[in-house]
FILO-406076 format. One record per residue: residue in one letter; x, y, z of N, C-alpha, C, O in turn; residue number from 0. Coordinates in Angstrom, 1 decimal, m for minus. Atoms other than C-alpha are relative to their C-alpha. Layout:
BEGIN
  code     n.X     n.Y     n.Z    ca.X    ca.Y    ca.Z     c.X     c.Y     c.Z     o.X     o.Y     o.Z  pos
     a       X       Y       Z       X       Y       Z       X       Y       Z       X       Y       Z  NUM
...
END
This chain:
BEGIN
  code     n.X     n.Y     n.Z    ca.X    ca.Y    ca.Z     c.X     c.Y     c.Z     o.X     o.Y     o.Z  pos
     m     0.3    m0.3     1.4   m45.4    24.1    24.7     1.3     0.3    m0.8     2.1     1.1    m0.3    0
     p    m1.2    m0.3     0.8   m42.8    24.2    21.9     0.0     1.4    m0.5    m1.0     2.0    m0.8    1
     f    m0.2    m1.3     0.5   m41.4    27.4    20.7     0.7    m0.1    m1.4     1.4    m1.1    m1.6    2
     y    m0.5     0.0     1.3   m40.4    28.2    17.1     0.5     1.3    m0.5     0.0     2.3    m0.2    3
     w    m0.5    m1.2     0.8   m38.3    30.7    15.0    m0.4    m0.4    m1.4     0.0    m1.5    m1.9    4
     t     0.1     0.2     1.4   m39.5    31.0    11.5     0.7     1.2    m0.7     0.3     2.4    m0.5    5
     l    m0.7    m1.0     0.8   m37.1    32.8     9.2    m0.8     0.2    m1.3    m1.3    m0.7    m1.9    6
     l     0.8    m0.3     1.2   m38.7    34.6     6.2     0.9     0.7    m1.0     1.7     1.6    m0.7    7
     k    m0.6    m0.8     1.1   m37.3    35.7     2.8    m1.1     0.7    m0.7    m2.2     0.3    m0.8    8
     v     1.0    m0.9     0.5   m39.1    38.6     1.2     0.5     0.3    m1.5     1.6     0.6    m1.7    9
     d    m0.2    m0.5     1.3   m39.4    39.5    m2.5     0.3     1.5     0.1    m0.5     2.2     0.6   10
     r    m0.4    m1.4    m0.2   m37.5    42.8    m2.6    m1.0     1.0    m0.6    m1.1     2.1    m0.1   11
     a     1.0    m0.9     0.6   m40.2    44.3    m4.8    m1.2     0.2     0.8    m2.1     1.0     0.6   12
     k     1.2     0.0    m0.8   m42.8    43.6    m2.2     0.3     0.2     1.5    m0.4    m0.3     2.4   13
     t    m0.5    m0.2    m1.4   m40.9    44.6     1.0    m1.1     0.7     0.8    m1.4     0.3     1.9   14
     t     1.0    m0.8    m0.7   m43.5    47.2     2.0    m1.3    m0.9     0.3    m1.8    m0.8     1.4   15
     e     1.2     0.9    m0.2   m46.4    44.7     1.6     0.2    m1.0     1.1    m0.6    m1.3     1.9   16
     s    m0.3     1.1    m1.0   m44.7    42.0     3.6     0.1     0.6     1.4    m0.4     0.0     2.4   17
     l    m0.1    m0.7    m1.3   m43.9    44.5     6.5    m1.4     0.3     0.5    m1.6     0.2     1.7   18
     k     1.3    m0.3    m0.5   m47.5    45.6     6.6    m0.7    m1.3     0.5    m1.4    m1.3     1.5   19
     g     0.6     1.3    m0.4   m48.6    41.9     6.8     0.6    m0.4     1.3    m0.2    m0.9     2.1   20
     l    m0.6     0.4    m1.3   m46.1    41.2     9.6    m0.5     0.8     1.1    m0.7     0.3     2.2   21
     k     0.4    m0.9    m1.1   m47.2    44.2    11.6    m1.5    m0.3     0.4    m1.9     0.0     1.5   22
     k     1.4     0.3    m0.3   m50.8    43.0    11.4    m0.2    m1.4     0.8    m1.3    m1.7     1.2   23
     l     0.1     1.3    m0.7   m50.0    39.6    13.0    m0.4     0.2     1.5     0.3     0.9     2.2   24
     p     0.4    m0.2    m1.4   m51.9    39.4    16.3     0.8    m0.9     0.9     1.2    m1.9     0.5   25
     k    m0.7     0.8    m1.0   m50.2    38.2    19.4    m0.8    m1.3     0.3    m0.2    m2.3     0.5   26
     k     0.9     1.2    m0.3   m53.2    35.9    20.1    m0.5    m0.4    m1.4    m1.5     0.2    m1.8   27
     s     0.3     0.4     1.4   m53.4    34.2    16.7    m1.4    m0.7    m0.1    m1.8    m1.4     0.9   28
     p     1.3     0.7     0.1   m56.8    33.0    15.4     0.3    m1.5    m0.3    m0.6    m2.3    m0.2   29
     n    m0.4     1.5     0.2   m54.9    29.7    14.6     0.0    m0.6     1.4     0.4     0.0     2.4   30
     p     0.1     0.7    m1.3   m55.5    27.2    17.4     1.4    m0.2     0.6     2.3    m0.7    m0.1   31
     g    m1.3     0.3    m0.8   m52.7    26.9    20.0     1.2     0.8    m0.4     2.3     0.4    m0.1   32
     i    m1.1    m0.8     0.4   m50.5    29.7    18.6     0.0     1.3     0.8    m1.0     2.0     0.9   33
     k    m0.2    m1.3    m0.6   m49.1    32.7    20.5     1.3     0.6    m0.6     2.3     0.0    m0.4   34
     v    m1.1    m0.6     0.6   m46.8    35.1    18.7     0.7     0.9     1.1     0.0     1.7     1.8   35
     y    m0.7    m0.8    m1.0   m44.1    36.7    20.9     0.8     1.1    m0.6     1.0     2.2     0.0   36
     y    m0.9    m1.0     0.5   m41.8    38.6    18.6     0.1    m0.1    m1.5     0.2    m1.2    m2.1   37
     v    m0.3    m0.1     1.4   m41.4    39.7    15.0     1.1     1.0    m0.2     1.1     2.1     0.4   38
     a    m1.2    m0.9     0.1   m38.1    41.2    13.9     0.6    m0.1    m1.4     0.4    m1.0    m2.2   39
     d    m0.8     0.0     1.2   m36.0    42.2    11.0     1.3    m0.7     0.3     1.8    m0.6     1.5   40
     v    m1.3     0.6    m0.2   m32.8    40.2    10.6     0.9     0.4    m1.2     0.4     0.8    m2.3   41
     f    m1.0    m0.4     1.0   m29.7    40.8     8.5     0.7    m1.3    m0.5     0.9    m2.2     0.2   42
     g    m0.7     1.1     0.6   m27.9    38.4     6.1    m0.9    m0.6    m1.0    m1.6     0.1    m1.8   43
     e     0.7     0.8     1.1   m29.5    35.7     4.0    m1.6     0.1     0.2    m2.3     0.1    m0.8   44
     w     1.5    m0.1    m0.3   m33.0    36.1     5.7    m0.3     1.5     0.3     0.5     2.3     0.5   45
     d     0.5    m1.4    m0.1   m35.1    39.3     6.0    m0.7     0.2     1.3    m0.5     1.3     1.9   46
     n     0.8    m0.2    m1.2   m37.5    38.8     8.9     0.0    m1.4     0.8     0.3    m2.4     0.2   47
     c     0.2     1.2    m0.8   m38.2    36.3    11.7    m1.2     0.2     0.9    m1.5     1.3     1.3   48
     v     1.1     0.0    m0.9   m41.2    35.4    13.8     0.3    m1.1     1.1     0.6    m2.2     0.8   49
     w    m0.1     0.9    m1.1   m40.9    33.8    17.3    m1.3    m0.3     0.6    m2.0     0.7     1.0   50
     f     1.3     0.3    m0.5   m44.0    32.0    18.4     0.0    m1.4     0.7     0.9    m2.2     0.7   51
     e     0.2     1.2    m0.7   m45.3    29.2    20.6    m1.2    m0.7    m0.6    m2.2    m0.1    m1.0   52
     a     1.1     0.8     0.5   m47.5    26.4    19.5    m0.2    m1.2     0.9     0.7    m1.7     1.6   53
     d     0.3     1.1    m0.9   m49.3    23.7    21.4     0.5    m1.4    m0.5     0.6    m2.4     0.2   54
     n    m0.5     1.3     0.6   m48.0    21.0    19.0     0.6     0.4    m1.4     0.4     1.4    m1.9   55
     n    m0.7    m0.2     1.3   m45.9    20.6    15.8    m1.0     0.2    m1.2    m0.7     1.0    m2.1   56
     t     1.0    m0.2     1.1   m49.0    20.3    13.6    m0.5     1.4    m0.1    m0.6     2.0    m1.2   57
     h     0.5    m1.4     0.0   m50.4    23.6    14.7     1.1     1.0    m0.4     0.8     2.0    m1.1   58
     a    m1.1    m0.9     0.4   m47.0    25.2    14.2     0.2     0.0    m1.5     0.3     1.1    m2.1   59
     m    m0.1     0.1     1.5   m46.7    24.0    10.6    m1.2     0.6    m0.7    m1.0     1.2    m1.7   60
     e     1.2    m0.6     0.6   m50.3    25.0     9.8     0.1     1.5     0.1    m0.2     2.2    m0.8   61
     y    m0.2    m1.5    m0.2   m49.5    28.5    11.2     0.9     0.5    m1.1     0.7     1.5    m1.7   62
     v    m1.0    m0.5     1.0   m46.4    28.8     9.0    m0.6    m0.1    m1.4    m0.5     0.9    m2.2   63
     q     0.5     0.2     1.3   m48.1    27.4     5.9    m1.2     0.9    m0.3    m1.4     1.4    m1.4   64
     n     1.2    m0.7     0.2   m51.5    29.1     6.3    m0.1     1.4     0.3    m1.0     2.2    m0.1   65
     t     0.0    m1.4    m0.4   m50.6    32.4     7.8     1.3     0.7    m0.5     1.2     1.6    m1.3   66
     l    m1.3    m0.7     0.3   m46.9    33.4     7.5     0.3    m0.1    m1.5     0.7     0.9    m2.1   67
     a    m0.3     0.1     1.4   m46.3    32.0     4.0    m0.9     0.7    m0.9    m0.6     0.9    m2.1   68
     k     1.0    m0.6     0.8   m49.4    33.6     2.7     0.0     1.6     0.1    m0.7     2.2    m0.6   69
     i    m0.2    m1.5    m0.1   m48.3    37.2     3.7     0.6     0.4    m1.4     1.6    m0.2    m1.8   70
     p    m0.5    m0.5     1.3   m47.8    39.1     0.4     1.5     0.3     0.1     1.9     1.0     1.0   71
     g    m1.5    m0.3     0.1   m44.1    39.2    m0.5     0.8    m1.0     0.6     2.0    m1.0     0.4   72
     i    m0.8     1.1    m0.6   m43.0    36.2     1.6     0.2    m1.0    m1.1    m0.8    m1.6    m1.6   73
     v    m0.3     1.0     1.0   m41.2    33.9    m0.8     0.5    m1.3     0.5     0.5    m2.3    m0.2   74
     h    m0.6     1.3    m0.5   m39.6    31.3     1.5    m0.1     0.1     1.5     0.1     1.2     2.1   75
     t     0.0     0.1    m1.4   m39.9    30.2     5.1     0.9    m1.1     0.5     1.1    m2.1    m0.3   76
     y    m0.8     1.0    m0.5   m37.6    28.2     7.3    m0.3     0.0     1.5     0.0     1.0     2.2   77
     t     0.4     0.1    m1.4   m38.8    27.0    10.7     0.9    m0.9     0.9     1.2    m2.0     0.5   78
     l    m0.9     0.8    m1.0   m36.7    25.9    13.7    m0.7    m0.1     1.3    m1.1     0.9     1.9   79
     p     0.5     0.1    m1.4   m38.0    24.5    16.9     1.1     0.5     1.0     2.3     0.4     0.7   80
     t    m1.0    m0.5    m1.0   m36.4    26.2    19.9    m0.7     0.0     1.4    m1.8    m0.4     1.5   81
     s     0.6    m0.2    m1.3   m37.0    26.8    23.6     0.6     1.2     0.7     1.8     1.5     0.5   82
     p    m0.6    m1.2    m0.7   m36.6    29.9    25.7     0.8    m0.4     1.2     0.7    m1.5     1.7   83
     i    m0.8     0.1    m1.2   m34.2    30.3    28.5    m1.0     0.3     1.1    m1.3     1.5     1.3   84
     r     1.1    m0.2    m1.0   m36.8    29.9    31.3     0.2     1.0     1.0    m0.7     1.7     1.4   85
     e    m0.2    m0.9    m1.0   m35.1    32.0    33.8    m0.2     1.5    m0.4    m0.5     2.3     0.4   86
     y     0.3    m1.3     0.6   m35.6    35.0    31.5    m1.4     0.2    m0.2    m1.9     1.4    m0.4   87
     y     1.4    m0.1     0.4   m39.2    34.3    30.8    m0.9    m0.7     1.0    m1.9    m1.4     0.7   88
     k     0.8     0.6    m1.1   m40.6    33.2    34.2    m1.5     0.4     0.0    m2.3    m0.4     0.4   89
     d     1.3    m0.5    m0.1   m43.7    35.3    33.8    m0.9    m0.5    m1.1    m2.1    m0.2    m1.2   90
     w     0.8     0.5     1.1   m44.9    33.5    30.7    m0.8    m1.1     0.5    m1.6    m1.7    m0.3   91
END
């Protein structure tokens, strides 16, 4: 299954709202074929990121568009396909 990083830009006036929305993301998403592994703050041009697994690209993009992009305060998303280093994540 493909893994993805989605970088998020937040409207500074709505930082608290966006953080509340990100904290509510369930690990087992109601979206089909999605499993969230990690949500983090990042520094620089982007504000937050979400690392998740999807069973296909269509489900990944639906998750970004229908869930992540709709969190209050999120103004821009940028999604990158990635893969974990399997030796570190054998138990997944």
